[in-house]
C-alpha positions as CSV (number, residue, x, y, z in Angstrom):
1,M,61.4,-74.3,-70.6
2,S,59.1,-71.3,-70.4
3,E,57.8,-72.0,-73.9
4,R,56.5,-75.4,-72.9
5,G,54.5,-74.1,-70.0
6,G,53.1,-71.2,-71.9
7,G,50.6,-73.3,-73.9
8,G,49.1,-74.9,-70.8
9,E,48.9,-71.5,-69.0
10,F,47.2,-70.0,-71.9
11,F,44.7,-72.9,-72.3
12,A,43.9,-72.7,-68.6
13,G,43.4,-68.9,-68.7
14,F,41.2,-69.2,-71.8
15,L,39.0,-71.8,-70.2
16,I,38.7,-69.8,-66.9
17,G,37.9,-66.6,-68.9
18,A,35.3,-68.4,-71.0
19,I,33.6,-69.8,-67.9
20,V,33.6,-66.5,-66.0
21,G,32.5,-64.6,-69.1
22,G,29.7,-67.0,-69.8
23,V,28.4,-67.0,-66.2
24,A,28.5,-63.3,-66.0
25,A,26.7,-62.9,-69.3
26,L,23.9,-65.3,-68.2
27,L,23.5,-63.8,-64.7
28,L,23.3,-60.2,-66.0
29,A,20.9,-61.0,-68.8
30,P,17.3,-60.0,-68.2
31,Q,15.5,-63.4,-67.9
32,S,13.8,-65.6,-65.4
33,G,15.7,-67.9,-62.9
34,E,14.4,-71.0,-64.8
35,E,15.7,-69.7,-68.1
36,T,19.0,-68.7,-66.6
37,R,19.5,-72.2,-65.1
38,Q,18.6,-73.9,-68.4
39,R,21.1,-71.6,-70.3
40,L,23.8,-72.3,-67.7
41,E,23.3,-76.0,-68.1
42,E,23.4,-75.8,-71.9
43,S,26.5,-73.6,-71.7
44,G,28.1,-76.0,-69.3
45,I,27.4,-78.9,-71.7
46,E,28.7,-77.0,-74.7
47,L,31.9,-75.9,-72.7
48,K,32.5,-79.5,-71.6
49,E,32.3,-80.7,-75.2
50,R,34.6,-77.9,-76.4
51,V,37.1,-78.7,-73.7
52,T,37.1,-82.3,-74.6
53,E,37.7,-81.4,-78.3
54,L,40.5,-79.0,-77.4
55,S,42.1,-81.5,-75.1
56,A,42.0,-84.2,-77.9
57,E,43.5,-81.6,-80.4
58,A,46.2,-80.6,-78.0
59,R,47.1,-84.3,-77.2
60,Q,47.3,-85.1,-81.0
61,R,49.4,-82.0,-81.6
62,A,51.8,-83.0,-78.7
63,E,52.2,-86.4,-80.2
64,E,52.9,-85.0,-83.6
65,L,55.6,-82.7,-82.1
66,Q,57.1,-85.5,-80.1
67,E,57.4,-87.7,-83.2
68,R,58.9,-84.7,-85.2
69,G,61.4,-84.1,-82.4
70,R,62.3,-87.8,-82.4
71,I,63.0,-87.7,-86.1
72,I,65.1,-84.6,-85.9
73,L,67.1,-86.0,-83.0
74,E,67.8,-89.2,-85.1
75,E,68.8,-87.1,-88.1
76,Q,71.2,-85.0,-85.9
77,K,72.7,-88.1,-84.3
78,A,73.4,-89.6,-87.8
79,K,75.0,-86.3,-88.9
80,L,77.1,-86.2,-85.7
81,G,78.3,-89.8,-86.2
82,Q,79.2,-89.0,-89.8
83,A,81.1,-86.0,-88.8
84,I,83.0,-87.9,-86.1
85,E,84.0,-90.6,-88.6
86,E,85.2,-88.0,-91.0
87,G,87.2,-86.3,-88.3
88,K,88.8,-89.6,-87.3
89,E,89.7,-90.4,-90.9
90,A,91.2,-86.9,-91.4
91,A,93.2,-87.2,-88.2
92,A,94.5,-90.6,-89.2
93,K,95.5,-89.3,-92.7
94,K,97.3,-86.3,-91.2
95,R,99.1,-88.6,-88.7
96,E,100.3,-90.7,-91.6
97,D,101.4,-87.7,-93.6
98,L,103.3,-86.3,-90.5
99,L,104.9,-89.7,-89.8
100,G,105.9,-89.9,-93.5
101,K,107.6,-86.6,-93.4
102,L,109.3,-87.4,-90.2
103,E,110.6,-90.7,-91.5
104,G,111.6,-88.9,-94.7
105,G,113.4,-86.2,-92.8
106,E,115.4,-88.8,-90.7
107,A,116.4,-90.7,-93.8
108,E,118.0,-87.5,-95.3
109,A,119.8,-86.7,-92.1
């Protein structure tokens, strides 16, 4: 369960760090207020575009993982069903063998 949340927490931390770092760099850089506002606006637009791209990539990756998980689950269900059938067949054969021995032992007695 913790592995699932780790990706979202990392992504959120990454975004917060990028925003704080970008703002700090712009505010501490030697330039006029107008230049700073312009750079902040440009950085905000770039950051928004990057977040949109990362969000789309994450969504696509999640869909791929979900499909992969579904395929693996179906394969495992098929293997389990086959193992159950083989177990039933082996149990029936063993039962027949034991009944045959029991009937054979009664005939001799």
